[in-house]
Every structure is written in structure tokens, then in C-alpha cells.
C-alpha positions as MATLAB code, in Angstrom:
seq = 'MHDLGMLIAGKDVPGTASFAVLDPATGREFAEAPDCTRTELDNAMQAAQQALWSWRLDDDARREALHAAVAAIKEDTERIAGLLTREQGKPLSGARLEVLGAMSWFAYYAGLDVPTHVLHDAGGGRAEVVRRPIGVVAAITPWNFPIALASWKIAPALRAGNTLVLKPSPYTPLSTLALGHALARALPPGVINVVTGRDPLGASMVSHPIPRKVSFTGSTPTGKAIAAAAATDLKRVTLELGGNDPAILLDDVDPEAIARRLFWGAFDNNGQICLAVKRVYAPERIYDDVVEALAEHARTVLVDAGDVPDVELGPICNLPQFQRVSELVDDALAHGARAAAGGRPIDRPGYFYEPTILANVTDGVRIVDEEQFGPALPIVAYRDVESAIASANDSPYGLTASVWSADTDHALKIAEFLDCGQVSINAHGSGVRPDLPFGGTKASGIGVENGPWGLDEFTQFQAVTVPPASSPS';
ca = [
      23.733  284.774   27.224;
      22.554  281.822   29.286;
      20.138  281.910   32.192;
      20.881  278.370   33.327;
      23.781  277.820   35.655;
      25.340  274.543   36.646;
      23.588  272.614   39.386;
      25.942  272.097   42.329;
      24.715  271.134   45.799;
      21.188  272.113   44.809;
      22.172  275.637   43.785;
      22.315  277.449   40.459;
      25.986  278.225   39.767;
      26.504  280.563   36.765;
      30.187  279.664   36.533;
      33.200  281.880   36.090;
      33.604  281.152   32.347;
      31.335  280.263   29.433;
      31.334  278.811   25.918;
      29.141  279.259   22.855;
      26.175  277.016   22.042;
      25.255  276.839   18.338;
      21.906  276.348   16.647;
      22.467  273.625   14.002;
      19.605  275.028   11.926;
      21.642  278.199   11.352;
      25.196  277.297   12.357;
      25.230  280.394   14.555;
      25.609  280.979   18.268;
      22.339  281.480   20.100;
      23.403  281.093   23.739;
      26.254  280.470   26.134;
      26.702  277.787   28.759;
      28.923  277.663   31.850;
      32.419  276.294   31.244;
      33.164  274.344   34.431;
      36.497  275.015   36.131;
      38.460  272.524   38.199;
      37.325  274.235   41.401;
      33.687  274.031   40.349;
      34.107  270.349   39.462;
      35.656  269.707   42.878;
      32.665  271.432   44.484;
      30.226  269.260   42.530;
      32.047  266.062   43.450;
      32.230  267.040   47.099;
      28.524  267.899   47.122;
      27.714  264.444   45.754;
      29.987  262.838   48.342;
      28.409  264.754   51.206;
      24.875  263.846   50.100;
      25.680  260.161   49.690;
      25.283  258.840   53.229;
      21.816  260.181   53.980;
      20.569  259.403   50.449;
      21.564  255.744   50.586;
      19.903  255.085   53.964;
      16.203  255.450   53.158;
      14.866  253.238   50.366;
      11.296  254.533   50.648;
      12.495  258.137   50.415;
      14.383  257.324   47.226;
      11.266  255.833   45.659;
       9.216  258.900   46.588;
      11.887  261.238   45.225;
      11.962  259.429   41.872;
       8.176  259.651   41.628;
       8.459  263.367   42.418;
      11.093  263.645   39.693;
       8.568  262.420   37.124;
       6.185  265.225   38.095;
       8.971  267.819   38.055;
      10.091  266.831   34.554;
       6.495  266.896   33.339;
       6.086  270.456   34.603;
       9.161  271.567   32.640;
       8.552  269.529   29.470;
       8.105  272.475   27.137;
      11.151  274.304   28.444;
      13.394  271.233   28.177;
      12.038  270.220   24.764;
      12.379  273.724   23.343;
      16.019  273.950   24.371;
      16.661  270.445   23.066;
      15.307  271.310   19.632;
      17.258  274.565   19.508;
      20.641  273.066   20.389;
      20.317  269.539   18.933;
      18.170  270.239   15.872;
      15.563  267.494   16.186;
      11.883  268.249   15.524;
      10.032  269.625   18.515;
       7.673  266.645   18.425;
      10.676  264.333   18.792;
      12.094  266.458   21.606;
       8.813  266.184   23.518;
       8.809  262.408   23.025;
      12.362  262.255   24.357;
      11.343  264.082   27.532;
       8.330  261.777   27.877;
      10.662  258.800   27.539;
      12.867  260.149   30.316;
       9.833  260.364   32.577;
       9.032  256.707   31.877;
      12.542  255.677   32.937;
      12.206  257.492   36.270;
       8.769  255.961   36.825;
      10.059  252.473   36.038;
      12.952  252.674   38.485;
      10.794  254.258   41.173;
       8.754  251.055   41.112;
      11.653  248.611   40.871;
      12.792  246.726   43.952;
      16.441  246.469   44.928;
      16.372  242.769   45.770;
      18.044  240.770   48.512;
      18.764  237.123   47.705;
      18.437  234.882   50.751;
      20.496  231.734   50.221;
      19.978  230.173   53.631;
      17.687  230.935   56.566;
      17.336  227.969   58.908;
      18.540  226.730   62.240;
      19.229  230.231   63.429;
      21.740  230.865   60.618;
      21.336  233.077   57.600;
      23.232  233.841   54.397;
      22.134  236.529   51.968;
      23.450  238.620   49.111;
      22.522  242.304   49.103;
      23.192  245.106   46.650;
      24.892  248.178   48.076;
      25.402  251.507   46.291;
      28.839  252.015   44.771;
      29.182  255.671   45.746;
      29.460  258.787   43.621;
      28.840  258.206   39.901;
      30.392  260.269   37.113;
      27.942  260.206   34.190;
      28.841  261.514   30.723;
      26.203  261.751   27.983;
      26.268  262.423   24.211;
      24.522  264.982   22.021;
      22.097  262.801   20.059;
      19.629  261.980   22.879;
      20.923  263.988   25.833;
      17.744  263.849   27.928;
      16.829  260.222   27.306;
      20.342  258.926   27.819;
      20.801  261.000   30.962;
      17.693  259.332   32.401;
      19.182  255.907   31.616;
      21.968  256.797   34.042;
      20.332  259.047   36.634;
      17.277  256.920   37.423;
      19.003  253.574   38.163;
      22.007  255.220   39.838;
      19.789  257.124   42.266;
      17.428  254.183   42.801;
      20.402  252.089   43.899;
      21.397  254.739   46.454;
      24.239  256.452   44.639;
      24.683  260.174   44.055;
      25.742  261.590   40.739;
      27.655  264.251   38.831;
      26.417  264.548   35.236;
      28.149  266.141   32.269;
      26.362  266.526   28.911;
      28.024  267.056   25.555;
      29.142  270.663   24.957;
      26.897  270.596   21.861;
      23.767  270.093   23.991;
      24.357  271.542   27.467;
      21.252  273.684   27.981;
      18.516  271.059   27.855;
      20.452  268.928   30.345;
      20.885  271.907   32.662;
      17.119  272.458   32.446;
      16.559  268.785   33.288;
      18.896  269.083   36.271;
      17.099  272.142   37.619;
      13.755  270.333   37.305;
      15.144  267.359   39.221;
      16.519  269.670   41.906;
      12.936  270.398   42.971;
      12.403  266.704   43.692;
      15.762  265.614   45.109;
      17.816  266.598   48.158;
      20.708  269.006   47.459;
      23.813  267.290   46.125;
      22.125  264.053   45.082;
      22.400  265.129   41.463;
      24.828  267.766   40.194;
      25.120  268.929   36.590;
      28.277  270.499   35.189;
      28.873  271.689   31.640;
      32.015  272.494   29.753;
      34.488  271.731   27.028;
      37.446  269.351   27.030;
      39.102  268.258   29.227;
      36.108  268.305   31.605;
      35.123  264.714   30.859;
      38.661  263.460   31.394;
      38.862  265.426   34.644;
      35.689  263.708   35.879;
      37.056  260.255   35.088;
      40.384  260.920   36.802;
      38.826  262.656   39.815;
      39.446  260.731   43.054;
      35.859  260.879   44.358;
      33.748  258.914   41.809;
      33.791  255.133   42.104;
      31.797  254.517   38.932;
      31.853  256.015   35.416;
      28.858  255.615   33.107;
      29.523  256.854   29.569;
      27.596  256.868   26.306;
      29.447  258.013   23.212;
      32.057  257.069   20.653;
      34.203  253.953   20.853;
      37.548  255.843   20.790;
      36.442  258.008   23.725;
      35.106  254.945   25.529;
      38.484  253.224   25.213;
      40.222  256.288   26.648;
      37.767  256.363   29.564;
      38.283  252.664   30.268;
      42.042  253.145   30.343;
      41.835  256.193   32.606;
      39.332  254.570   34.966;
      41.534  251.482   35.290;
      44.289  253.447   37.002;
      41.954  253.951   39.979;
      39.976  250.701   39.495;
      36.735  252.605   38.935;
      33.794  250.555   37.681;
      32.678  251.436   34.140;
      29.611  251.010   31.973;
      30.329  251.992   28.366;
      27.607  252.199   25.717;
      29.520  252.922   22.544;
      29.166  252.958   18.774;
      27.347  250.658   16.400;
      27.254  249.815   12.705;
      23.969  248.027   12.911;
      22.820  245.770   10.059;
      19.323  245.000    8.822;
      19.073  241.689    6.947;
      16.109  241.356    4.595;
      15.135  237.818    3.651;
      13.833  237.092    0.170;
      10.221  236.611    1.246;
       9.687  240.217    2.401;
       7.487  242.705    0.593;
       9.659  245.812    0.084;
       6.679  248.152   -0.083;
       5.187  246.745    3.111;
       8.334  247.176    5.199;
       9.798  250.300    3.592;
       8.375  252.852    6.019;
       9.435  250.947    9.155;
      12.859  250.210    7.704;
      13.358  253.816    6.597;
      12.574  255.242   10.023;
      14.692  252.559   11.660;
      17.568  254.180    9.806;
      16.584  257.859    9.654;
      14.869  258.607   12.948;
      16.704  261.503   14.633;
      18.394  262.026   11.258;
      20.238  258.737   11.628;
      21.972  260.034   14.744;
      21.196  257.005   16.903;
      23.742  254.455   18.053;
      21.297  251.645   17.276;
      19.936  252.979   13.967;
      20.083  250.809   10.858;
      23.462  251.743    9.377;
      23.553  249.212    6.505;
      20.904  247.086    4.788;
      21.586  243.668    3.257;
      18.954  242.865    0.618;
      18.711  239.728   -1.560;
      19.497  240.223   -5.247;
      15.983  239.130   -6.296;
      14.304  242.118   -4.648;
      17.285  244.488   -4.417;
      16.049  247.109   -6.901;
      12.592  247.151   -5.322;
      14.090  247.682   -1.857;
      16.257  250.555   -3.075;
      13.360  252.271   -4.820;
      10.925  251.822   -1.926;
      13.401  253.403    0.508;
      14.373  256.129   -1.945;
      10.732  257.138   -2.344;
      10.489  257.814    1.392;
      13.772  259.720    1.345;
      12.586  261.973   -1.497;
       9.310  262.907    0.190;
      10.344  263.442    3.827;
      10.153  267.054    5.070;
      13.552  268.382    6.180;
      13.647  271.746    7.947;
      14.387  273.459   11.241;
      13.045  271.572   14.230;
      10.448  274.194   15.138;
       8.795  274.200   11.679;
       5.297  272.646   11.772;
       5.126  269.045   10.504;
       8.894  268.807   10.044;
      10.132  265.210    9.996;
      13.917  265.591    9.947;
      16.002  268.472   11.224;
      19.644  269.352   10.622;
      22.626  267.247   11.608;
      23.551  268.318   15.128;
      27.001  269.800   14.584;
      29.561  270.747   11.972;
      32.047  267.875   12.542;
      29.284  265.306   12.107;
      27.924  267.134    9.044;
      31.404  267.022    7.527;
      31.780  263.321    8.317;
      28.507  262.366    6.635;
      29.422  264.458    3.582;
      32.844  262.815    3.421;
      31.483  259.258    3.629;
      28.813  259.857    0.977;
      31.314  261.511   -1.349;
      33.699  258.591   -0.863;
      30.959  256.074   -1.705;
      29.975  257.975   -4.850;
      33.624  258.132   -5.903;
      33.785  254.332   -5.563;
      30.833  253.667   -7.850;
      27.819  254.056   -5.588;
      24.604  255.504   -6.970;
      22.543  257.988   -4.991;
      18.999  256.688   -5.480;
      17.928  259.651   -3.353;
      19.840  262.594   -1.934;
      23.609  262.517   -1.966;
      24.545  266.072   -1.081;
      24.117  268.889    1.463;
      21.035  271.099    1.233;
      21.956  274.568    0.033;
      20.902  276.681    2.992;
      22.412  277.902    6.275;
      22.947  275.291    8.946;
      23.899  271.628    8.816;
      21.173  270.215    6.585;
      21.814  267.128    4.447;
      19.521  265.388    2.001;
      18.185  262.017    3.213;
      20.365  259.717    1.144;
      19.890  256.151   -0.136;
      23.018  254.641   -1.677;
      22.805  251.721   -4.124;
      25.566  249.688   -5.794;
      27.725  249.606   -2.679;
      29.602  246.664   -1.207;
      31.472  245.704    1.922;
      34.827  247.480    1.848;
      33.363  250.895    1.075;
      33.794  253.207    4.062;
      30.119  254.033    4.539;
      29.371  250.304    4.832;
      32.323  249.485    7.074;
      32.192  252.574    9.316;
      29.485  254.167   11.432;
      28.102  257.177    9.530;
      25.729  258.389   12.289;
      23.719  260.521    9.919;
      21.058  260.608    7.175;
      22.722  258.284    4.655;
      21.972  254.578    4.228;
      23.879  252.064    2.050;
      21.984  249.095    0.575;
      24.163  246.033   -0.121;
      23.032  243.142   -2.340;
      23.626  239.522   -1.331;
      23.188  236.115   -3.013;
      22.739  233.796   -0.036;
      21.760  234.492    3.535;
      24.917  232.890    4.916;
      27.012  235.579    3.230;
      24.693  238.274    4.611;
      25.146  236.931    8.137;
      28.918  236.824    7.664;
      28.949  240.430    6.412;
      26.714  241.585    9.248;
      29.093  240.070   11.805;
      32.257  241.241   10.027;
      32.468  244.461   12.035;
      34.250  245.628   15.159;
      30.815  246.647   16.460;
      27.986  244.548   17.843;
      25.226  246.756   19.206;
      21.905  245.857   17.554;
      20.603  244.218   14.388;
      17.323  243.312   12.744;
      15.984  240.525   10.548;
      13.007  241.047    8.253;
      10.902  238.154    6.933;
       7.330  236.996    6.372;
       8.326  233.886    8.348;
       8.987  234.940   11.951;
      10.375  231.525   12.924;
      12.889  231.675   10.080;
      13.914  235.197   11.113;
      14.432  234.021   14.700;
      16.739  231.268   13.469;
      18.825  233.844   11.584;
      18.931  236.063   14.674;
      20.688  233.293   16.618;
      23.798  233.776   14.462;
      24.102  237.569   14.828;
      26.845  238.793   17.161;
      25.212  241.732   18.894;
      23.502  242.749   22.102;
      19.956  243.024   20.751;
      18.061  241.736   17.700;
      14.634  242.875   16.505;
      12.381  240.957   14.116;
      10.491  242.954   11.450;
      11.393  246.177   13.237;
      14.596  247.858   14.340;
      15.377  249.054   17.835;
      12.041  247.833   19.160;
      13.712  246.544   22.313;
      14.621  249.977   23.681;
      12.508  249.872   26.815;
      13.229  250.620   30.468;
      12.689  246.965   31.415;
      15.020  245.354   28.844;
      18.827  245.240   28.981;
      20.634  247.340   26.385;
      24.303  246.914   25.613;
      26.618  245.655   22.928;
      29.372  243.186   22.183;
      32.909  243.817   20.944;
      33.678  247.529   20.407;
      30.076  248.517   21.148;
      30.680  248.615   24.863;
      31.002  247.049   28.287;
      28.052  246.290   30.555;
      24.374  247.008   30.038;
      21.833  249.683   30.827;
      18.140  249.413   31.722;
      16.041  246.880   33.547;
      17.162  245.186   36.762;
      20.412  244.378   34.967;
      21.092  248.086   34.520;
      20.342  248.627   38.196;
      22.922  245.968   39.080;
      25.555  247.994   37.198;
      25.201  250.717   39.838;
      25.543  248.359   42.781;
      28.177  246.219   44.413;
      27.292  242.840   45.843;
      27.807  242.199   49.526;
      27.462  238.777   51.132;
      26.084  238.869   54.684;
      26.203  235.800   56.907;
      24.918  235.030   60.384;
      26.184  231.760   61.900;
      23.763  229.513   63.775;
      23.465  230.298   67.455;
      25.816  228.247   69.552;
      24.188  225.455   71.506;
      24.173  226.055   75.271;
      26.976  224.206   77.004;
];
């Protein structure tokens, strides 16, 4: 049974129905979470609407509340992290780091100004552009980083003066409920509300008449459906969607020197990161050395349940994703790929899969062309860097990429040609910070999160003018 109810108008609401929450380390149910009804969703939306006016009025109070939120999350770190490991599968050390990251996002936005741009202030006249809150925000988060990605939405939305109704993935509801209850100690009732449930709860949030903004992180097909549904009511949307992110290795790199950073750029959180390295392009001259250096890391990494001491990788979060990774690896092997490491599920209960390095793969194989979102990495050989750039860009996605070289200036030149929202040099995903914009091109999304640009996504511009005083007659 669950002891965490939904958070509606500052109160713990157990809900009238529930659904099972599974432990991916065993594949078995370990808890239940509230399954939000339409009436309960209406109550949450109305609570956010009622809290909106007073919340948006006092900028200093919002700053103080966000600072208080940092302290509240810190107090509940172990509770949130423990639930996150149990329902998502990641190592407890990684869960604690995720909670710490969420705190840094709240702290950043607590200190960020909501600027006013004065265009003219002379002769008694004035013209300025101010940012106003949009209203109630419907926020929907995925299962891979539920706490971190919730903070990417909550902190800027609240800083801008909006109120919010948050729905986590049904695979990871409990840690988000725990986060919501921690925040409730720092925020006025109704400013943040957390509801949990199965389909069609997300669709009901998007179509609900109260929210004026939808912020979603998840798959591209779901993002397209949300965009279409939100358009019927002209709701604003920010969509952070999928990625099939390439890493291009230039022929002057030392495979041994970069192998550890490159491996963890692909396998952190078991590869379940939108911006993880999903495919590596390595020059023919060093191809075998790259494959072997990565395979050596894959063979030696400790895979186990997230609460096992010193564990480095846990299980895949859920059965559908486990099945997808298995299917893509099997397809690659059937089309001539070689598993330099791994290549099959681990024979034990739960959703464990061997960290897998695939050699002898090319563009056109599904695991190269599609987003695997799991612990399997294809390595593709190339002859000239122009063909590697073309292959990297030949994707419906454009989230992040990386270029690896002993010559940083050369790598920066290559980065100019990559069609994506963020490029890292000699690292991957190094630009995920609260003060930098994060967002993709093409099917990887609409809009950005983080930094002052992410704050703008939760505001609407208003021009305010004061004409010069009339001269006395």
C-alpha cells in the first residue's frame, strides 16, 4: 500500500482508486499509488487557479519560497532518493545526486531576476516590456529523471509567478509525490499540486480548460499528440522530446584516454537519458581500438539492484523499455553486428540487461537509426569526417551531440555543422546546467528549458507605455 497521497490544495489526498508500482529490480509490485479521477484532477486545477492571483503579486515572497523549497528538499533527500531508486532502478548514489541537482535548480531560479526592459524613459514618457505569468501550468514528466526534470519545470514556472499541476510517469509516481509533499512545506497551498495516475490522465490535463501552458518531457510521438491537443485551445507548449545523439570521434583522439568519459556519456542512468550518446562514429584507423576500449568498460561495470553497495548500473526501468532494448540488439545481431561486450539480458529476476557494445554496424540498422534509450551502444566506422557529419545529421532528431579531438579548435569547427540544440567538446552532455538553455531541433522538441530563456517560456510579454504629459495650454 502507499502512504503518499496526491497533493491538492496543500493537502494529502489518498485518492479513491490506486494502481500498482513495480520494482524494476524484481519485476514485482512493491507499492500502490493514487489513480487520479476526473473529479480529483478538477480539484487540483481549481486549487492552482485559486492560488494564482496572490502568488503572482509578490516577487520577494516567491524568491523566499523557492529558497525555502531548497531547504525542504534537503530535509527529505533520503526519503525521495530511496523511493526513486526503488521505483526507477538507478543506483542510490545516482538518486541522491538527482535530488541534489533539483535543489540547485530551485536555488538558481530563486536568485534569478524577472527582468523589465525599458525602451524609452524621457520627456515624461515611458515604454517598457515586462514579463507576466501565463497562468496555471500543466507539467508532465518522464520516468528516467523524474525529480530532476520536475525541477526544470517547477522552479522557473513558480519563479515567473505561475501555479502548477504536475503529473509524473506512472512508472515513477512515489518519488515525485514525496517531492511534492516536501515542497508543500515551503509553498502556499495550491501553488503546486501533484497528481498521479494512468492513461488518460496526461491527455485530460492537456485538454483541461484551466491550464494555459503545457510543459512536457517524454517521447516524440506523445509530444506530437500533446501539441495537437493543446492547439485546439491555443495553449502554449514547451516540448523536450527524444534524441538519437551522435558522438563523432576525430582521428587524432586517443581511444584509451577518452573511453571512460565516452562510455559514461552513453551508459549513465543505464543509457536512459534523452541526451545520452546513442551512436558513435569512429574513424576506420582507430575503429577497433575504440570498440575494444569501450567494451572493456562494459565488461567490468557492476550491474545490480540500485541499493547494492558500489553498484554502477541498475536495471532498465520498466518491462516495455527492457523489451525494446532486447529487440533492437537482437535485430542488430541478426543483421551482422558483433557484440564486443554484452548482447543479451542478464539471467535473473527484474529488467537487467548486459551493458552492450555493438561493432560492425552501419546506418540503416535500427539501433543506429532509432533511439534505443538503454544500455546498448552501436559503433559505426567512417572514412572521412564529412560523411560522419552527414550521418550524424541524417536523423529526425536533433537534441545534443559531441565531438572528440585532441585539437579543440578543429572540434569546434566540426560542431558548427551539427544540427542540434547543444554540442559538447571532448565530453557529452556537459552543458546540462541550470543557467544554460536546453532544447532540441526537428523532432527533439519545441522551445527550451533552463536559464533565463527557460524562464521566458513560462511568461508572456506585455508592452506598457506611458505617453508624455501634455503641455499646459
